[in-house]
C-alpha positions in Angstrom: 9.3 -1.4 -2.4 7.2 -0.1 -5.5 6.1 3.2 -5.7 3.1 4.8 -7.6 3.9 8.1 -8.9 2.1 10.8 -11.2 3.8 13.3 -13.7 1.6 16.2 -14.8 1.8 18.3 -17.8 0.1 20.8 -20.4 -0.7 19.3 -23.6 0.2 21.5 -26.8 -2.5 19.7 -29.2 -3.5 21.1 -32.6 -7.0 22.1 -33.2 -8.7 18.9 -34.4 -6.7 16.7 -31.6 -8.4 19.8 -29.2 -12.4 18.5 -31.0 -11.4 15.1 -30.4 -10.6 15.6 -26.7 -13.9 17.7 -26.4 -15.7 14.7 -27.7 -14.2 11.9 -25.5 -14.6 13.8 -22.7 -18.4 14.6 -24.1 -18.6 10.4 -24.8 -17.6 9.9 -20.8 -19.4 12.1 -19.5 -22.8 11.2 -21.7 -22.0 7.8 -20.6 -21.5 8.1 -16.7 -24.8 10.2 -17.0 -27.1 8.0 -19.3 -25.9 5.1 -16.9 -26.3 6.6 -13.3 -29.8 7.3 -14.5 -30.2 3.7 -15.7 -29.4 2.3 -12.2 -31.8 4.9 -10.4 -34.5 3.5 -12.9 -33.9 0.3 -11.9 -33.4 1.2 -8.1 -37.1 3.1 -8.6 -38.2 0.1 -10.1 -37.5 -2.4 -7.5 -34.9 -4.4 -9.8 -31.0 -4.6 -8.4 -28.7 -3.0 -9.3 -26.2 -3.7 -12.5 -22.6 -4.0 -11.6 -19.5 -3.1 -13.9 -20.0 -5.9 -16.4 -23.4 -5.6 -17.1 -23.3 -1.4 -17.4 -20.6 -2.7 -20.1 -22.7 -5.1 -21.9 -25.3 -2.1 -22.3 -22.1 0.2 -23.6 -21.8 -2.3 -26.4 -25.8 -1.6 -26.9 -25.5 2.1 -27.0 -22.6 2.2 -29.2 -24.4 0.0 -31.8 -27.4 1.8 -31.3 -28.4 4.0 -34.3 -29.5 6.8 -31.9 -26.3 6.9 -29.8 -24.1 5.8 -32.8 -21.6 8.7 -32.1 -20.4 6.7 -29.1 -18.0 4.7 -31.5 -16.4 7.4 -32.2 -14.4 7.7 -28.8 -12.3 4.7 -27.5 -13.8 2.3 -25.6 -11.7 1.7 -23.2 -12.0 5.4 -21.7 -15.6 4.8 -21.6 -15.2 1.5 -19.5 -13.7 3.3 -17.0 -16.0 5.9 -16.9 -18.4 3.0 -16.1 -15.3 2.0 -13.6 -16.0 5.5 -11.9 -19.3 5.3 -10.9 -19.4 1.7 -9.8 -16.3 3.3 -7.3 -18.9 6.1 -6.6 -21.6 3.8 -5.4 -19.3 1.8 -3.6 -18.1 5.2 -1.5 -21.5 5.8 -1.1 -22.7 2.8 0.4 -19.1 3.0 3.0 -20.5 6.3 3.9 -17.5 7.6 2.3 -18.5 9.9 0.0 -22.5 11.5 -1.3 -25.1 9.8 -3.9 -23.5 10.0 -7.3 -24.7 12.7 -9.2 -24.6 14.0 -12.9 -21.6 15.1 -14.3 -22.1 18.9 -16.2 -20.3 20.4 -19.1 -16.8 22.0 -18.8 -17.0 20.6 -15.4 -14.1 18.2 -14.3 -13.4 17.0 -18.1 -11.6 14.1 -18.2 -11.1 10.6 -19.8 -8.5 7.5 -19.0 -6.7 5.6 -21.0 -5.6 2.2 -19.0 -4.2 0.2 -21.2 -0.6 0.9 -21.4 0.0 -1.8 -24.7 -1.9 1.0 -26.5 0.2 4.0 -25.1 3.8 5.9 -26.2 5.9 7.5 -24.8 8.5 9.8 -26.0 10.2 11.9 -23.7 13.6 13.1 -26.4 10.9 14.4 -28.6 8.4 15.8 -25.8 5.4 13.6 -27.0 3.1 10.7 -26.4 0.6 8.6 -28.4 -2.7 8.4 -27.5 -5.2 6.1 -29.4 -7.8 7.9 -31.9 -5.3 11.0 -30.6 -2.4 9.9 -31.9 0.8 12.1 -31.3 0.4 14.8 -29.1 2.9 17.6 -27.6 3.4 18.1 -24.3 5.7 20.8 -22.1 8.0 18.1 -20.5 9.0 20.0 -17.3 10.4 17.1 -16.2 11.8 13.1 -16.6 9.3 10.2 -16.2 10.5 7.7 -14.0 9.0 4.1 -14.0 6.7 2.4 -16.2 3.6 3.9 -17.8 0.4 2.2 -16.4 -2.4 4.8 -17.1 -3.1 8.4 -18.7 -5.3 10.8 -17.7 -6.3 13.4 -19.7 -8.1 16.5 -18.3 -9.3 19.8 -19.2 -9.1 22.7 -16.7 -9.6 26.3 -17.6 -9.7 26.0 -21.3 -6.3 23.9 -20.8 -5.5 20.2 -21.4 -3.2 18.4 -19.1 -2.0 14.8 -19.4 -1.2 13.0 -16.2 1.1 9.8 -16.9 0.9 7.4 -13.6 3.9 4.9 -13.3 5.4 2.3 -11.4 9.0 1.6 -10.3 10.7 -0.4 -7.6 13.0 1.8 -5.5 15.1 1.0 -1.9 14.0 0.9 0.9 14.3 4.7 2.1 15.8 5.6 5.6 14.1 8.5 6.8 16.2 11.6 8.3 15.6 13.8 11.0 13.8 13.6 14.4 10.5 14.0 15.6 8.4 16.9 14.8 4.7 18.2 16.3 2.6 20.2 14.3 0.2 22.9 15.4 -2.7 23.9 12.6 -4.1 27.1 12.6 -5.1 30.1 11.0 -2.8 33.4 12.1 -0.2 31.0 11.4 -0.9 27.9 9.0 1.8 25.8 10.9 3.5 25.6 13.9 6.4 23.1 14.5 7.3 22.5 17.9 11.2 23.4 17.5 9.8 26.5 17.2 9.3 27.2 13.3 6.4 28.2 11.9 4.8 29.1 8.4 3.1 31.9 7.2 -0.5 31.3 6.1 -0.5 32.1 1.8 -4.3 32.9 2.0 -4.3 32.9 -1.8 -7.8 33.3 -1.8 -7.9 36.8 0.0 -5.6 38.3 -2.5 -7.6 37.4 -5.5 -11.3 37.9 -3.4 -11.6 41.6 -4.7 -10.7 40.8 -8.8 -12.9 37.6 -8.1 -15.7 39.4 -6.6 -15.5 42.2 -9.6 -15.4 39.1 -12.1 -18.3 37.6 -10.8 -20.1 40.8 -10.7 -19.7 41.2 -14.2 -20.8 37.9 -15.0 -23.8 37.9 -13.8 -24.9 41.0 -15.5 -24.6 39.1 -18.6 -26.8 37.4 -20.7 -27.0 33.4 -19.5 -24.8 31.3 -22.1 -24.1 33.9 -24.6 -20.9 34.4 -25.9 -20.0 37.5 -23.6 -21.5 35.5 -20.6 -18.7 32.7 -21.6 -16.2 35.4 -21.8 -16.7 36.5 -18.4 -17.1 33.0 -16.7 -13.6 31.9 -18.2 -12.3 35.2 -16.4 -13.6 33.7 -13.3 -12.5 30.6 -13.9 -8.9 31.6 -14.7 -8.9 33.7 -11.0 -9.8 30.8 -9.0 -7.3 28.4 -11.4 -4.7 31.2 -10.1 -6.0 30.4 -6.5 -6.0 27.1 -6.4 -2.5 26.6 -8.1 -0.9 29.3 -5.9 -2.2 27.2 -2.3 -1.5 23.5 -3.7 2.2 25.0 -4.5 2.9 26.6 -1.1 1.6 23.5 0.8 3.8 20.9 -1.7 6.7 23.3 -0.8 5.8 23.1 2.7 5.4 19.6 3.0 8.3 18.8 1.2 10.5 20.8 3.3 8.9 19.0 6.8 9.4 15.4 5.2 12.5 15.8 4.4 14.0 16.8 7.6 12.0 14.7 9.9 11.1 11.2 10.0 8.2 11.1 12.3 5.6 14.2 12.1 2.6 14.5 14.5 -0.3 16.0 13.3 -4.2 17.0 14.6 -6.3 15.2 13.4 -8.7 17.5 12.6 -12.5 17.5 11.5 -12.1 20.1 9.3 -16.2 19.4 8.3 -17.3 19.5 11.2 -15.3 22.8 12.1 -16.5 25.1 8.9 -20.0 24.1 9.9 -22.7 26.9 9.3 -24.3 28.4 12.6 -26.9 29.5 10.7 -29.3 27.5 12.2 -33.0 27.3 12.1 -35.5 29.6 11.7 -36.9 28.5 15.1 -33.3 28.5 16.6 -31.7 31.1 14.7 -28.1 30.5 15.5 -25.9 33.4 17.4 -22.5 35.2 15.4 -23.4 33.9 12.1 -21.1 36.5 10.2 -18.1 35.8 12.2 -18.9 32.6 11.8 -19.1 32.9 8.5 -15.6 34.4 8.1 -13.6 31.9 10.6 -15.4 29.1 8.1 -14.1 30.9 4.9 -10.1 31.2 6.8 -10.1 27.8 7.4 -11.1 26.3 4.2 -8.9 28.5 2.7 -5.9 26.9 4.5 -6.5 23.5 2.7 -5.8 21.2 5.9 -6.7 18.1 4.8 -4.6 18.4 1.3 -1.5 18.9 3.5 -2.1 16.0 5.5 -2.4 14.2 2.8 0.4 15.5 1.1 3.1 14.7 4.2 1.3 11.4 4.6 2.7 10.1 0.7 6.0 11.8 1.4 7.1 10.8 4.4 6.2 7.0 2.8 8.2 7.7 -0.2 11.1 8.9 2.5 10.8 5.9 5.1 9.0 8.5 8.1 5.6 8.1 9.6 3.0 10.2 10.2 0.8 9.7 13.0 -2.6 11.7 13.9 -3.4 12.3 17.0 -7.2 13.7 19.0 -6.9 17.3 18.8 -8.8 17.5 22.1 -7.1 20.1 24.8 -4.1 20.4 23.1 -3.5 23.8 23.2 -4.9 23.9 26.8 -2.3 21.3 28.3 0.4 23.2 30.4 3.3 21.3 28.8 5.3 21.4 32.3 2.4 20.8 34.8 0.1 19.0 32.3 -2.7 21.3 34.3 -5.5 21.0 31.7 -7.9 24.1 31.7 -9.7 26.5 29.4 -8.3 29.8 31.7 -4.8 28.6 30.1 -5.5 30.2 27.3 -6.6 33.8 27.8 -6.1 35.3 24.3 -5.9 33.6 21.0 -2.1 33.8 20.8 -1.0 33.3 24.1 -0.8 30.8 26.9 -0.2 30.9 30.4 -0.5 28.7 32.8 -2.7 29.2 35.7 -1.3 26.5 37.7 2.8 26.4 37.0 2.7 30.5 35.3 4.6 29.0 32.4 4.2 31.4 29.6 4.6 30.5 25.3 3.1 31.4 22.2 -0.3 29.3 22.4 0.3 27.3 18.9 3.7 26.2 20.0 2.1 24.9 23.1 0.1 22.9 21.0 2.9 21.4 19.0 4.4 20.2 22.0 1.1 18.5 22.8 0.6 17.0 19.7 4.1 15.6 19.8 3.6 14.0 23.0 0.7 12.6 22.2 1.9 11.4 19.1 4.7 9.6 21.0 2.5 7.8 23.2 0.2 6.5 20.2 3.2 5.0 18.2 4.7 3.2 21.1 1.5 1.5 21.3 0.8 0.7 17.8 4.7 -0.4 17.7 3.9 -2.8 20.7 0.8 -3.9 19.2 3.0 -4.8 16.0 5.3 -6.7 18.1 3.4 -9.0 20.3 1.1 -10.2 17.5 3.1 -13.0 16.3 1.3 -13.1 12.0 2.7 -9.0 12.2 5.4 -8.4 9.7 7.7 -5.5 9.4 6.3 -2.0 10.0 6.9 1.2 8.7 7.2 3.0 12.0 10.1 0.2 13.0 12.7 2.6 11.3 10.8 5.8 12.2 11.1 4.9 15.8 14.8 4.2 15.7 15.2 6.9 14.2 14.0 9.2 17.1 15.4 7.2 19.5 19.0 7.7 18.1 
């Protein structure tokens, strides 16, 4: 089977290369904003939206124009990839997967991508890589790059430059190890497994909240866009980067441990956007318990539930396992012994006591058990549909079901 994998490293450019990367990122941002403005103008004039080929023709005109001749100094492929990103953003909007494309701002997600592997060179022995119009760049080689290089993305975050190398390679079909497990996501406990294991929440934002507040207050007292304001903003960005890195590291370690030891993982299909909606209401109909709901929303968003699910999905796929998402309704209100469903079963946030049979257990543990049972039912239905379909080929769940039954 083919595996696409990206390896990210910190770059170590010299002064000239760093200035060039800033120019290239600025050129890509300019092309994106100019193309987006052109699409809006055509829409307001009642004209048809330009496709990728039409935008590439406009890009050629911009590069040859005297007003924007500086665009020719940047490599053309990253500029074309920016137009592809805009086309993808429009497709996601029309498919209702994302909001309408917005204009890009300076120093916010600056990046550019090289799509042609023939123009790229990777020298892992000397910890360097070659990029068009940048030359050889040093990078912090923390691990080997496996597979054939497909594309390279250069990005800037918190004053540092990073390179992401996407590769493709053939691997053997993996056989999953371990059995099935259900996971109940929460706040007091980040993740509770049906086998009794649970993971405490990291709460990286809460640990740095006081320092972040102090840095933001200091930044608010500076004159906007002054040198002191830029220094204060850099301190705020550094704290945000530390929070995100700690959360991402914790999610990777937790998801890796679970995916290594289990062939099938059942998880709740949580709608985080709906769960974290504001309770403020309107002037005519103001909400209740707004302050408490605001604190709950902050705690929910701090956990990174969707990112955890995303990591579990691809890591289980790499190991031949299976991720099953089940509806979260009544998972913590259903008794795993007698099946009685009632809100009275959960008298407190942490304790479950069935009013019908008297079964008592931790509420998160009960939720994980019910998630596992619902996952078995759903997976059995999917496998039966695959078997009944004469045109169906092999399915990744076949290995997982056989492993779980074993």
